Backbone bond lengths (Angstrom), bond angles and torsions (degrees), N, CA, C in turn:
res aa  C-N    CA-C-N  psi(-1)  N-CA   C-N-CA  omega(-1)  CA-C   N-CA-C  phi
1 M - - - 1.445 - - 1.518 109.47 -
2 G 1.321 116.79 168.83 1.438 118.59 -175.04 1.505 115.86 -128.22
3 G 1.300 119.38 12.79 1.450 121.24 -176.79 1.512 110.86 78.05
4 N 1.293 116.35 135.97 1.460 122.12 -179.99 1.513 110.06 -110.20
5 S 1.316 116.48 132.10 1.460 120.06 177.26 1.525 109.94 -79.95
6 W 1.315 115.83 151.19 1.466 122.04 -178.74 1.522 108.72 -151.80
7 W 1.334 115.76 162.36 1.464 121.19 170.54 1.511 109.72 -153.70
8 Q 1.320 115.13 154.28 1.454 122.37 178.43 1.527 108.71 -161.76
9 T 1.311 116.36 167.54 1.466 120.70 176.27 1.519 109.37 -116.74
10 G 1.312 114.09 161.83 1.456 121.26 177.27 1.505 109.81 -145.72
11 P 1.321 116.60 173.25 1.464 120.69 -177.75 1.529 112.33 -64.30
12 Y 1.322 115.27 147.98 1.459 121.11 178.84 1.517 110.74 -81.23
13 D 1.321 115.57 141.18 1.460 124.52 166.58 1.519 105.28 -149.98
14 A 1.314 117.46 141.22 1.458 120.58 179.08 1.527 111.43 -60.07
15 D 1.307 116.90 -28.29 1.466 123.11 175.53 1.525 107.46 -89.82
16 L 1.338 116.92 106.89 1.462 120.52 -175.07 1.522 112.89 -62.91
17 E 1.319 118.43 -31.22 1.467 120.29 177.33 1.527 110.15 -65.99
18 V 1.327 117.22 -41.68 1.466 120.97 177.17 1.526 110.23 -63.69
19 A 1.325 116.65 -45.35 1.471 120.51 178.49 1.520 110.31 -60.45
20 F 1.327 117.31 -42.74 1.458 121.96 -179.78 1.525 110.88 -62.33
21 R 1.311 117.89 -44.98 1.474 121.12 179.07 1.529 110.52 -62.45
22 R 1.318 116.68 -40.34 1.472 119.20 177.76 1.532 111.02 -63.51
23 A 1.315 116.24 -41.59 1.466 119.89 178.45 1.528 110.36 -64.27
24 Q 1.318 116.95 -40.55 1.466 120.03 177.70 1.526 111.23 -64.00
25 E 1.319 116.79 -45.30 1.471 120.33 179.92 1.524 111.22 -61.19
26 A 1.323 116.41 -42.12 1.464 120.31 178.69 1.527 110.58 -64.18
27 E 1.317 116.99 -42.11 1.464 121.11 179.44 1.527 110.69 -64.99
28 L 1.312 117.67 -42.89 1.460 121.51 179.41 1.526 111.10 -64.94
29 A 1.328 116.95 -35.90 1.465 120.58 177.28 1.531 110.98 -65.53
30 K 1.335 117.41 -32.44 1.469 121.26 178.18 1.518 111.67 -73.63
31 D 1.347 116.89 -38.33 1.465 121.05 -174.93 1.527 108.75 -154.10
32 D 1.328 115.99 115.98 1.467 119.67 180.00 1.528 112.60 -86.16
33 H 1.321 117.30 -0.90 1.466 123.33 176.43 1.526 112.96 54.16
34 G 1.325 115.17 32.57 1.460 119.55 177.67 1.518 114.66 84.14
35 F 1.321 116.60 12.84 1.461 122.29 178.77 1.533 108.85 -122.24
36 P 1.338 118.46 64.75 1.467 120.89 -174.07 1.529 113.24 -67.42
37 G 1.330 114.08 149.91 1.464 120.57 172.56 1.511 115.94 76.48
38 H 1.315 118.04 18.70 1.463 121.03 -179.58 1.521 110.87 -116.57
39 T 1.318 115.62 149.06 1.458 120.55 169.78 1.525 107.92 -84.60
40 V 1.312 116.77 167.58 1.463 120.58 177.23 1.531 109.47 -59.96
41 A 1.324 117.23 -44.02 1.468 120.46 179.78 1.530 110.86 -60.76
42 E 1.314 117.18 -42.76 1.469 120.24 178.22 1.518 111.66 -63.81
43 L 1.328 116.88 -39.35 1.461 119.85 178.53 1.525 110.83 -58.46
44 W 1.327 116.55 -45.47 1.467 119.84 -176.64 1.524 113.07 -72.96
45 E 1.332 118.11 -8.27 1.465 121.40 172.52 1.526 111.34 -88.85
46 S 1.317 116.44 -7.31 1.464 122.77 -175.27 1.525 111.93 -94.77
47 E 1.331 116.43 128.55 1.461 120.46 175.72 1.525 110.86 -63.93
48 E 1.327 116.93 -33.64 1.468 120.67 179.34 1.522 110.69 -65.06
49 W 1.324 117.10 -40.22 1.466 120.71 177.87 1.527 110.29 -64.67
50 A 1.323 116.59 -46.11 1.462 120.00 179.58 1.533 110.10 -58.68
51 E 1.316 117.37 -43.39 1.458 120.77 177.89 1.529 110.59 -61.56
52 Y 1.327 116.43 -42.46 1.462 121.65 178.41 1.539 110.94 -60.03
53 I 1.320 116.17 -45.58 1.461 120.86 -178.63 1.526 111.17 -66.89
54 F 1.328 117.27 -43.99 1.464 120.07 -174.88 1.524 114.01 -79.62
55 T 1.320 117.55 -8.77 1.468 119.72 178.17 1.524 112.56 -114.04
56 G 1.283 117.80 7.93 1.465 120.69 178.52 1.507 111.52 -179.07
57 G 1.309 115.20 -55.20 1.453 120.03 177.76 1.514 113.61 79.22
58 T 1.307 114.31 -177.16 1.459 122.00 -175.78 1.522 112.94 -106.55
59 A 1.324 117.23 -13.11 1.471 122.76 -173.38 1.528 110.10 56.84
60 T 1.332 114.82 43.59 1.466 123.32 177.95 1.528 109.06 -147.04
61 V 1.324 115.84 -177.65 1.462 121.47 176.28 1.524 112.62 -63.36
62 L 1.314 117.99 -13.11 1.459 120.20 177.72 1.524 112.41 -70.43
63 D 1.327 117.77 -14.25 1.462 121.34 -178.44 1.525 113.45 -76.71
64 Q 1.322 118.46 -9.91 1.457 121.64 178.65 1.525 109.00 -113.19
65 V 1.312 115.31 141.10 1.459 120.89 -175.51 1.537 111.52 -77.84
66 H 1.326 118.10 -39.16 1.467 121.42 179.17 1.521 109.51 -164.31
67 T 1.321 115.46 176.03 1.467 120.02 177.43 1.522 109.39 -90.09
68 I 1.326 114.43 157.19 1.461 121.65 171.53 1.522 107.17 -129.02
69 D 1.305 116.87 165.84 1.464 120.64 177.45 1.518 110.25 -70.95
70 A 1.308 116.00 154.43 1.461 121.96 -175.99 1.524 112.94 -56.53
71 G 1.302 118.88 -32.17 1.451 121.42 -176.99 1.516 115.63 -93.05
72 E 1.329 117.62 -1.04 1.464 120.33 -177.36 1.520 111.86 -76.27
73 P 1.344 116.56 148.03 1.468 119.42 175.24 1.524 110.26 -69.33
74 E 1.320 115.65 151.14 1.459 120.72 -177.84 1.521 110.06 -108.51
75 D 1.321 115.27 126.16 1.454 119.13 175.43 1.525 110.87 -146.42
76 G 1.312 116.38 19.70 1.455 119.11 -179.88 1.507 111.00 -154.21
77 P 1.288 116.92 -174.07 1.464 119.70 -179.59 1.533 111.25 -80.46
78 Y 1.335 116.30 74.59 1.454 121.44 -174.24 1.519 112.53 -112.98
79 M 1.332 114.98 153.82 1.456 123.20 172.92 1.528 106.67 -100.72
80 R 1.334 116.02 121.78 1.462 120.67 -177.89 1.517 110.19 -121.11
81 P 1.337 116.61 132.00 1.472 118.72 172.54 1.519 109.56 -63.99
82 V 1.326 116.20 147.91 1.462 119.01 175.30 1.520 108.61 -68.95
83 T 1.312 115.49 151.66 1.456 120.20 175.37 1.528 108.30 -79.87
84 E 1.308 116.85 165.81 1.466 120.75 176.33 1.524 110.67 -58.79
85 E 1.335 116.40 -40.03 1.466 120.55 -179.97 1.533 110.52 -63.53
86 E 1.336 116.99 -43.51 1.465 120.59 179.11 1.523 111.08 -63.88
87 L 1.316 116.28 -41.05 1.457 120.60 179.51 1.533 111.03 -63.96
88 Q 1.314 116.20 -42.81 1.466 120.91 -178.57 1.527 112.43 -61.85
89 E 1.330 117.58 -27.01 1.464 121.12 -179.93 1.522 112.21 -62.36
90 W 1.313 117.84 -33.47 1.468 119.56 -177.59 1.525 113.28 -121.65
91 C 1.333 116.54 -6.99 1.465 120.66 177.38 1.530 109.02 -143.18
92 P 1.334 116.97 79.73 1.461 120.95 -174.76 1.524 115.03 -56.89
93 H 1.338 117.70 -28.63 1.468 118.79 -179.18 1.529 112.13 -83.09
94 G 1.332 118.83 -8.10 1.456 122.75 170.58 1.509 118.04 81.35
95 K 1.333 118.60 0.14 1.466 120.98 179.28 1.529 109.23 -131.85
96 P 1.328 116.11 77.82 1.466 118.87 -174.68 1.523 113.39 -68.09
97 T 1.309 114.42 139.97 1.469 119.47 170.07 1.517 107.50 -84.74
98 S 1.292 116.25 168.38 1.459 120.84 176.93 1.524 110.44 -58.96
99 A 1.339 116.73 -42.72 1.462 120.77 -179.62 1.528 111.63 -64.44
100 E 1.326 117.89 -41.01 1.467 120.59 178.59 1.527 110.88 -65.69
101 W 1.305 116.59 -40.57 1.462 121.94 179.17 1.530 110.98 -62.83
102 E 1.325 115.95 -49.81 1.468 119.34 179.58 1.522 111.16 -62.19
103 A 1.322 117.62 -40.65 1.462 120.63 178.71 1.527 110.55 -62.48
104 A 1.319 117.25 -40.99 1.464 120.76 179.12 1.528 110.75 -64.08
105 L 1.317 117.61 -42.33 1.465 120.84 179.68 1.528 111.26 -65.26
106 R 1.308 116.29 -39.72 1.474 120.00 179.37 1.530 111.85 -68.71
107 A 1.322 116.77 -32.01 1.460 121.37 -173.93 1.531 113.97 -88.35
108 D 1.323 117.91 -25.20 1.457 119.83 -171.09 1.518 111.21 -136.31
109 H 1.320 116.57 96.62 1.465 120.46 -179.65 1.529 112.06 -63.51
110 E 1.309 117.62 -19.05 1.465 121.26 178.75 1.532 112.33 -66.33
111 L 1.322 117.71 -15.05 1.465 120.60 178.02 1.527 111.78 -72.47
112 F 1.329 116.32 -17.18 1.456 120.01 -179.81 1.528 110.12 -81.20
113 P 1.324 117.21 141.03 1.464 120.36 179.48 1.529 111.45 -77.29
114 S 1.307 115.43 -177.49 1.459 121.64 175.72 1.526 110.34 -69.36
115 R 1.314 115.54 168.03 1.467 121.37 179.56 1.518 112.31 -51.45
116 G 1.320 114.81 139.96 1.457 121.57 175.59 1.519 115.10 79.07
117 L 1.321 117.01 1.50 1.459 120.41 -176.76 1.520 111.25 -114.30
118 G 1.325 115.13 159.03 1.454 120.93 178.21 1.517 111.22 -132.97
119 R 1.315 114.73 161.42 1.464 122.99 176.21 1.518 108.11 -129.50
120 C 1.318 116.14 158.57 1.456 120.28 174.58 1.515 110.10 -149.89
121 T 1.325 114.33 156.96 1.460 121.14 175.63 1.518 108.73 -155.17
122 V 1.299 115.31 153.32 1.461 120.61 174.69 1.523 108.14 -73.53
123 L 1.326 116.22 138.00 1.463 122.20 175.22 1.521 108.11 -110.57
124 Y 1.315 116.16 149.69 1.460 122.11 -171.87 1.524 111.93 -122.00
125 E 1.308 114.05 150.37 1.462 122.20 171.78 1.516 106.71 -134.12
126 D 1.323 116.44 125.08 1.471 121.71 -176.65 1.523 111.55 54.51
127 G 1.334 116.86 37.17 1.458 122.04 177.10 1.509 115.97 78.83
128 E 1.329 117.67 -0.01 1.466 122.12 -178.88 1.528 110.43 -113.32
129 P 1.342 117.49 144.63 1.464 119.34 176.89 1.527 110.52 -57.83
130 S 1.350 116.36 133.83 1.461 119.23 -177.86 1.524 113.52 -126.81
131 E 1.317 117.57 -31.05 1.461 121.24 179.79 1.524 108.45 -163.53
132 I 1.313 115.45 176.09 1.459 121.27 176.50 1.525 107.81 -113.11
133 G 1.326 115.94 132.98 1.456 121.32 173.98 1.519 109.06 -96.00
134 Y 1.329 115.92 129.28 1.469 122.44 178.90 1.517 108.37 -118.81
135 W 1.320 117.50 142.01 1.458 120.96 174.06 1.520 109.25 -153.08
136 G 1.326 115.26 156.50 1.449 119.04 -178.68 1.519 111.98 -172.56
137 V 1.322 113.20 -167.62 1.455 122.25 179.89 1.518 107.49 -136.22
138 T 1.331 116.43 134.43 1.464 119.53 178.79 1.517 110.10 -65.07
139 A 1.336 115.61 159.41 1.466 121.15 -175.26 1.518 114.01 -80.31
140 D 1.318 118.33 -17.30 1.473 120.24 -174.28 1.506 113.29 -66.72
């Protein structure tokens, strides 16, 4: 297999880790992927969940265990905010709308990270933060 690209949005919070956890909780509430009655934290403590993620995954924010800072090295299933330089490559004005973000993802596959990794950025409406855009590639 070659990893599947995906994208979705979640609620905005100035704290990206808080926003990410909310997006994960909402996604898990929609679909437990055959792991009923578990929290996200409990899932990531499970060897069965890790096997599920690394051999197919959910193609959602559930595929990453937590967020890391934009400048940190990546060596695991992490969600990383884009850097200012990365954002400027596809959104020179620095405040992407949902439509601009989706258009960039559709037009440039290079915006997607390596397998098992995710990216995120704040999306704006009328110049104000409105939601978080998440995208990534499954680990399989």
